[in-house]
Each structure stands twice: as structure tokens, then as C-alpha cells.
C-alpha positions as CSV (number, residue, x, y, z in Angstrom):
1,M,45.7,115.1,110.6
2,F,48.9,117.0,111.2
3,R,49.6,117.1,107.4
4,F,46.1,118.4,106.6
5,F,46.5,121.5,108.7
6,L,50.1,122.2,107.5
7,T,49.5,122.3,103.7
8,P,47.4,125.5,103.6
9,V,50.2,127.4,105.2
10,L,52.5,126.3,102.4
11,Y,50.1,127.6,99.8
12,Q,50.2,131.0,101.3
13,S,54.0,131.3,101.3
14,L,54.5,130.8,97.4
15,S,53.2,132.6,94.2
16,F,51.9,130.8,91.1
17,S,49.8,131.6,88.0
18,P,46.1,130.7,88.1
19,T,46.6,127.8,85.6
20,E,49.7,126.5,87.4
21,A,48.1,126.9,90.8
22,K,45.0,125.0,89.6
23,A,47.2,122.2,88.3
24,I,49.2,122.1,91.4
25,M,46.1,122.1,93.6
26,E,44.6,119.2,91.7
27,S,47.9,117.4,91.9
28,E,48.2,118.0,95.6
29,T,44.6,117.1,96.2
30,Q,45.1,113.8,94.4
31,K,48.2,113.2,96.5
32,T,46.3,114.1,99.6
33,F,43.5,111.7,98.8
34,S,46.0,109.0,97.9
35,F,47.9,109.6,101.1
36,A,44.6,109.6,103.1
37,K,43.7,106.2,101.5
38,L,47.2,105.0,102.4
39,L,46.7,106.2,106.0
40,S,43.3,104.6,106.1
41,C,44.8,101.3,104.9
42,H,47.5,101.6,107.5
43,S,44.9,102.3,110.2
44,H,42.9,99.2,109.2
45,L,46.1,97.1,109.2
46,A,47.1,98.5,112.6
47,Y,43.6,97.8,114.0
48,F,43.8,94.3,112.6
49,F,47.2,93.7,114.2
50,N,46.1,95.2,117.5
51,V,43.1,92.8,117.5
52,L,45.3,89.9,116.6
53,S,47.8,90.8,119.3
54,F,45.0,91.1,121.8
55,F,43.7,87.6,121.1
56,I,47.3,86.1,121.0
57,G,48.1,87.8,124.3
58,L,44.8,86.6,125.8
59,S,45.5,83.1,124.7
60,L,49.0,83.2,126.2
61,G,47.7,84.8,129.4
62,I,45.1,82.0,129.9
63,T,47.7,79.3,129.2
64,L,50.2,80.9,131.6
65,C,47.4,81.3,134.1
66,F,46.8,77.5,134.2
67,M,50.5,76.9,134.3
68,S,50.9,79.4,137.1
69,S,48.1,77.8,139.0
70,H,49.8,74.5,139.0
71,L,53.1,76.1,140.0
72,H,51.4,78.0,142.8
73,I,49.9,74.8,144.3
74,T,53.2,73.0,144.2
75,H,55.4,75.8,145.5
76,L,52.9,77.9,147.3
77,F,55.3,79.8,149.6
78,S,58.4,80.0,147.4
79,F,56.3,81.3,144.5
80,S,54.6,84.0,146.5
81,S,57.8,85.1,148.2
82,L,59.6,85.7,144.8
83,L,57.0,88.1,143.5
84,P,56.9,91.8,144.5
85,P,53.8,92.5,146.6
86,L,52.3,94.9,144.0
87,L,52.8,92.5,141.1
88,S,51.4,89.4,142.8
89,P,48.3,88.2,140.9
90,P,45.1,87.9,143.0
91,P,44.9,84.4,144.6
92,S,41.5,83.9,143.0
93,Q,43.2,83.8,139.6
94,L,45.7,81.2,140.6
95,L,43.8,78.5,142.5
96,P,40.4,78.0,144.0
97,Q,39.9,79.7,147.4
98,A,40.9,77.2,150.2
99,P,38.6,76.9,153.1
100,P,39.7,79.0,156.1
101,P,41.8,77.0,158.7
102,F,40.0,75.7,161.8
103,L,40.5,77.9,164.8
104,P,39.2,77.2,168.2
105,P,36.5,79.6,169.3
106,R,37.7,82.6,171.2
107,P,37.0,82.6,174.9
108,P,34.3,85.1,175.9
109,L,35.5,88.5,176.8
110,L,35.1,89.5,180.5
111,S,32.7,92.3,181.0
112,P,34.0,95.1,183.3
113,S,31.7,93.8,186.1
114,T,33.0,90.3,185.8
115,S,36.0,89.3,187.8
116,V,38.6,86.7,186.9
117,E,37.8,84.9,190.1
118,S,34.1,84.5,189.2
119,N,35.0,82.9,185.9
120,I,37.4,80.4,187.5
121,T,35.4,79.5,190.5
122,W,31.8,79.5,189.2
123,Q,30.8,76.4,187.4
124,P,27.3,75.4,186.3
125,L,26.5,72.1,188.2
126,M,24.0,70.8,185.6
127,H,26.3,70.3,182.6
128,N,26.2,68.0,179.6
129,M,29.6,66.4,180.1
130,D,29.9,62.6,180.4
131,D,32.1,61.1,183.0
132,D,35.2,60.8,180.7
133,E,35.1,64.4,179.8
134,L,34.3,65.5,183.3
135,F,37.1,63.5,184.9
136,W,39.5,64.8,182.2
137,R,38.7,68.4,182.8
138,A,38.7,68.1,186.6
139,S,42.1,66.4,186.6
140,F,43.9,69.5,185.3
141,V,46.5,70.9,187.7
142,P,47.6,74.5,187.2
143,G,51.4,74.8,186.5
144,V,51.5,78.1,188.3
145,K,50.7,77.7,191.9
146,E,50.1,81.3,192.8
147,F,46.5,82.5,192.1
148,P,46.1,85.5,189.8
149,F,43.5,87.0,192.1
150,K,42.7,87.2,195.8
151,H,40.6,84.2,196.9
152,T,39.3,82.5,200.0
153,P,40.0,78.7,200.3
154,K,36.8,76.7,200.5
155,I,35.7,73.2,201.7
156,A,33.6,71.1,199.3
157,F,30.9,69.2,201.1
158,M,29.8,66.3,198.9
159,F,26.6,64.5,199.8
160,L,26.0,61.0,198.4
161,A,22.3,60.5,198.8
162,K,19.4,58.4,197.5
163,G,17.1,61.4,197.3
164,A,16.4,64.2,199.7
165,I,18.7,65.4,202.6
166,P,16.4,64.7,205.6
167,L,18.7,66.5,208.0
168,A,18.9,69.6,205.8
169,P,17.6,71.9,208.6
170,L,20.6,71.0,210.8
171,W,23.0,71.6,208.0
172,E,21.3,74.9,207.2
173,M,22.2,76.0,210.7
174,F,25.8,74.6,210.3
175,F,26.5,76.6,207.1
176,K,24.6,79.8,208.1
177,G,26.9,82.9,208.0
178,H,29.8,81.2,206.2
179,E,28.6,81.5,202.6
180,R,32.0,82.2,201.0
181,L,33.8,79.4,202.8
182,Y,32.1,76.3,201.4
183,S,30.7,74.6,198.4
184,I,28.0,72.0,198.3
185,Y,27.5,69.1,195.8
186,V,24.7,66.6,195.9
187,H,24.6,63.3,194.0
188,S,21.0,61.9,194.1
189,H,19.3,59.2,192.1
190,P,18.4,60.7,188.6
191,S,14.7,59.9,189.1
192,Y,14.5,62.0,192.3
193,K,12.3,65.0,191.7
194,G,12.1,66.5,195.2
195,F,11.5,70.1,196.0
196,V,14.2,72.3,197.4
197,A,13.4,75.9,198.5
198,E,15.2,78.7,196.8
199,D,16.6,80.0,200.1
200,S,18.1,76.6,201.0
201,V,21.9,76.1,200.8
202,F,21.0,72.9,198.9
203,Y,19.1,74.8,196.2
204,G,20.7,74.2,192.8
205,R,23.5,72.0,194.1
206,R,22.6,68.7,192.5
207,I,25.1,67.4,189.9
208,P,24.4,65.2,186.9
209,S,24.1,61.7,188.4
210,K,23.6,58.1,187.5
211,P,22.0,55.2,189.4
212,V,24.0,53.8,192.3
213,E,23.9,50.2,193.6
214,W,25.2,49.3,197.0
215,G,28.4,47.3,197.0
216,K,29.0,47.9,193.3
217,S,31.5,49.9,191.3
218,T,28.8,52.5,190.6
219,M,29.2,53.6,194.2
220,I,32.8,54.6,193.4
221,D,31.7,56.2,190.2
222,A,29.4,58.4,192.2
223,E,32.1,59.4,194.6
224,R,34.5,60.2,191.8
225,R,31.7,62.2,190.1
226,L,31.3,64.3,193.2
227,L,35.1,64.8,193.5
228,A,35.3,65.9,189.8
229,N,32.6,68.5,190.1
230,G,34.3,69.9,193.2
231,L,37.7,70.0,191.6
232,L,36.3,72.2,188.8
233,D,36.3,75.0,191.3
234,F,40.0,75.8,191.9
235,T,39.2,77.5,195.2
236,N,38.0,74.2,196.8
237,K,40.9,73.0,198.9
238,R,39.4,70.2,201.0
239,F,36.8,67.6,200.0
240,V,34.5,65.8,202.5
241,L,32.3,62.9,201.4
242,L,29.1,62.6,203.4
243,S,25.8,60.7,203.3
244,E,22.3,62.0,203.8
245,S,22.3,60.6,207.3
246,C,25.5,62.4,208.5
247,I,25.3,65.3,211.0
248,P,28.0,67.7,212.1
249,L,29.4,67.3,215.6
250,V,31.2,70.6,215.9
251,N,30.4,74.1,214.4
252,F,31.5,75.3,211.0
253,A,34.3,77.6,212.2
254,A,36.0,74.7,214.1
255,T,35.6,72.3,211.1
256,Y,37.0,74.9,208.7
257,S,40.0,75.7,210.8
258,Y,40.8,72.1,211.5
259,L,40.7,70.9,207.9
260,L,42.3,74.0,206.3
261,N,45.3,73.8,208.7
262,S,45.8,70.1,208.3
263,K,48.8,68.8,206.4
264,Q,47.2,65.3,205.7
265,S,44.0,63.8,204.4
266,Y,41.6,61.7,206.5
267,I,41.0,58.3,204.9
268,G,40.5,55.2,206.9
269,S,43.1,52.6,205.8
270,F,44.1,49.6,207.9
271,D,45.2,46.0,207.5
272,D,42.4,43.7,208.6
273,P,43.5,40.0,208.7
274,S,40.0,38.8,209.2
275,K,37.6,37.3,206.7
276,V,36.1,40.7,205.9
277,G,39.5,42.1,205.4
278,R,42.2,40.1,203.8
279,G,39.6,37.4,203.1
280,R,38.2,39.6,200.4
281,Y,41.5,39.9,198.5
282,N,41.4,38.3,195.0
283,P,44.8,36.8,194.0
284,K,44.1,37.8,190.4
285,M,44.9,41.4,191.5
286,H,48.5,40.4,191.7
287,P,51.1,41.8,190.8
288,A,49.5,45.2,190.6
289,I,48.1,44.8,194.1
290,S,49.7,42.4,196.5
291,I,48.1,40.9,199.7
292,S,50.4,43.0,201.8
293,Q,49.0,46.2,200.2
294,W,45.4,45.2,200.7
295,R,43.6,47.6,203.0
296,K,40.1,48.2,204.4
297,G,38.6,51.4,205.5
298,S,35.5,53.6,205.8
299,Q,33.7,54.8,202.7
300,W,33.4,58.3,204.1
301,F,36.6,60.3,203.7
302,E,38.2,63.7,203.6
303,A,41.0,64.6,201.2
304,D,43.0,67.6,200.2
305,R,43.1,68.7,196.6
306,R,46.2,66.8,195.7
307,V,44.9,63.5,196.9
308,A,41.5,64.1,195.4
309,T,43.1,64.7,192.0
310,E,45.1,61.4,192.3
311,I,42.0,59.5,193.2
312,L,40.1,61.0,190.2
313,S,43.0,60.4,187.7
314,D,43.5,56.8,188.6
315,K,42.6,54.2,185.9
316,K,45.0,51.4,186.7
317,Y,43.7,50.4,190.1
318,Y,40.1,51.3,189.4
319,E,39.9,48.8,186.5
320,I,41.5,46.1,188.6
321,F,39.0,46.6,191.4
322,R,36.0,46.9,189.0
323,Q,36.9,43.5,187.6
324,Y,38.0,41.5,190.7
325,C,36.4,43.2,193.7
326,R,32.7,42.1,193.6
327,P,30.4,41.1,196.5
328,P,31.2,39.9,199.0
329,C,34.1,42.2,198.3
330,Y,32.7,45.7,198.5
331,M,34.7,48.2,196.4
332,D,33.8,51.3,198.5
333,E,35.5,49.8,201.5
334,H,38.8,48.9,199.8
335,Y,39.3,50.9,196.6
336,I,40.9,54.2,197.8
337,L,44.5,52.8,198.0
338,I,46.0,55.9,199.6
339,N,48.7,53.6,201.1
340,I,49.9,52.8,197.5
341,L,49.4,56.2,195.8
342,M,50.4,58.7,198.5
343,P,51.0,57.1,201.9
344,E,52.7,60.1,203.4
345,Q,49.7,62.2,202.7
346,N,47.3,60.2,204.9
347,S,46.5,60.1,208.6
348,N,45.0,56.6,208.3
349,R,41.7,57.6,210.0
350,S,38.4,59.2,209.1
351,V,36.7,62.3,210.3
352,T,33.3,60.6,210.3
353,W,32.3,58.5,213.2
354,V,30.4,55.3,212.5
355,D,29.3,52.6,214.9
356,W,30.4,49.1,213.8
357,S,30.1,47.6,217.2
358,K,27.0,45.6,216.3
359,G,28.6,43.8,213.4
360,G,27.2,43.0,210.0
361,P,27.6,44.7,206.7
362,H,25.9,48.0,207.8
363,P,26.7,50.4,210.6
364,G,24.4,51.0,213.6
365,K,21.4,53.3,213.3
366,F,20.3,55.9,215.7
367,G,16.7,56.9,216.0
368,R,15.1,60.0,217.6
369,E,15.1,58.5,221.1
370,A,18.8,57.7,220.9
371,I,20.0,61.2,220.2
372,S,20.8,63.4,223.2
373,K,23.4,65.9,224.3
374,D,25.1,63.2,226.4
375,F,25.3,60.9,223.4
376,L,26.7,63.6,221.1
377,K,29.2,64.5,223.8
378,K,30.4,60.9,224.1
379,V,30.8,60.6,220.4
380,Y,32.7,63.9,220.2
381,E,35.0,62.9,223.1
382,F,35.6,59.5,221.5
383,E,36.7,61.2,218.3
384,I,39.0,63.6,220.2
385,K,40.7,60.7,221.9
386,V,41.2,58.9,218.6
């Protein structure tokens, strides 16, 4: 194209005769057409080589892509680190996209109106955890002792019942006005469908439960289940095990002050040389439990958080008792071996008064006619002396 526009200028700068000019024009035209054909030939050849180069380059690129894919899988990090960021080929051309790594779900963000305390202390009682998961979660002990928020220590009242709490009105009076100082947990038979009023302190306080048989290991399972649910709330500092037939002898303020200021737990544990004491010991428990370590005590206990965690975390002694302590050996009277686990943490007495003076496998019962102010006063004074 450049030659085409340059030739007319040359014609204008020279002078020839008409015949010579015509001959020269024909000669130049022929040369021009010849050169144009040559250029056209060169263009076709260049186009052919360009197409050929494209297909050769494409073939080499595909081959190198597969080779690079293999190299990238084998040396994933070294290969990537050697390439400048802008020259790195897209990962999709090197190897198939790997599935994203598994990451645990993020904890829910706290809303401005939700405090840290409410997220740590509030736990839904009706959960789907089995005993293994429940005990595992409840056995966690914070490494940092100081709380990250202001809190009020609470007492966990744990009721082991067959069904309803017949003395609930009395307990309602006991708890009234102290709503932030206690927690309530009720373990009833799974088949129990009794009604609880919404304004009752027992409303919504049942935990997932299983059937319990008197004198069997299921009794201990229920006690540990209650402890575990109570331990999920980090503000629970003391744990009291009660039955549906228990009543308070002193008011809440006195109970709270006495237990929160105590340095020990209250678990009955004594050496009974009689038939219903050492007579229940099974020699197959040795050497894990010797006859000198065998103790008897009340089923109803009170424990601080440290002792409660030890009871819940135990597997060694629980399995031995479950296997070798069967009626007439009653596991709930012998299992909590505080004298082995943490003897210095126990007062060796219970905070629950029970009348065993009549003998037999069950304590004395008190009907309506037996309850009076004088009777309660005697019981209270007896407990104070002890």
C-alpha cells in the first residue's frame, strides 16, 4: 500500500515523450501487478504460517497444561510460590477445583441486647444430647478462674422424683423473692405428663430423663444426669440433691448463706462394720477399692462445683460399682467415694435429715398428723447439734 501511493509522485517529478511515457507506464504497471501478485503470495504464505503457528502453539499449550497440572498436584506450594502473582495461571486450568476445607460453624453473633452472661448461664433444659455427650460437655472446667462478667453465684436444687412434686407449694414459698440466686432441675419418669403452671418455679425445669429403678445403677445415672445439667450453668456453685418428699427446715437466705460460705461439701460417708455396711463389700472390687476404703452414706448430698465435676467425670469407680454392687448392695448408698477422690473436701455428713431409727431398707415416713412446729423444731435442733 505504501508503494502504491508513492509512484504517482515520481511520475510528476520527471519529463518523458508520450511514447516513452506510455512504454514506461505499461512497464511500471506490469511491474506493479507482478509485485502485487508477489505481495499477495507472501500474504497467503504469512497467513498459512500464522495459522500453522497457532495450531502448533495450541498443541504445545495443551500438552504443557497437562504436564503443569501434574506438576502442580505434586508440588502445589513450591510451584505456586515460584510464579509471579500476575503470571500465575488460573487454578481451574491446572487441576480440578478441590472441595473447600471443613470449617466448624461460626458461633452466633451476640446481639446488642444479649449479654455474655446470658449466653453462658442460660441453657435449654430439654436438649437432644445423650448421657455421654452431656457428661462430656458438663465436665469442662474453665482454665481462667475469673469470670469475664459480673455474676451472682447460685445454688442448684436438683429434684429426683417419680413424677410430680407434691410439696411444690412449700417450695414456692421457700424460693419466692430470690429468683436470681437459685436454679431448679427436675428428673421425673419419662412417662410423666403432669401439668405445671406457668407461674410456678418448677415450670420448664424438667431435664431429659430415663427410667429409674430403686437400688440399681440407674439411680446413680439419674443423679449424675442432674449434676451434669446443673454444671452446664457456670454460675451454679453448689448442688443439692433432693427427693420429692423433702422440705426445707430453714429459709432460703439462711440456706444460701450457709452453703455459699462453706469450704466443704456435705456427703455422708462413714465406715459401717455391720452386715449392711462392710457386709455389702464385694472382694472382686479389689484392688481398685479395698475393704478399708468401703463406705456407706446417705443418698441425698450437697457438693460444691469441684466435687460435682469429679463425681461426674469418674468412670473407673462407676464401672466397678455397676458390675459388682447389686442388691442387696445398693449403689446409691455406697458409690460416691468422696473419701477416695477428695477426702479433704468433705465434712462427712449430709444436710438432709432422715429418720433411720425404725430400721429396714427405707427411712421413716411422716404423715400429716406427725408434722407440727414442735416436731420441726426438734429436727432443726438435732441438725444444729450434729
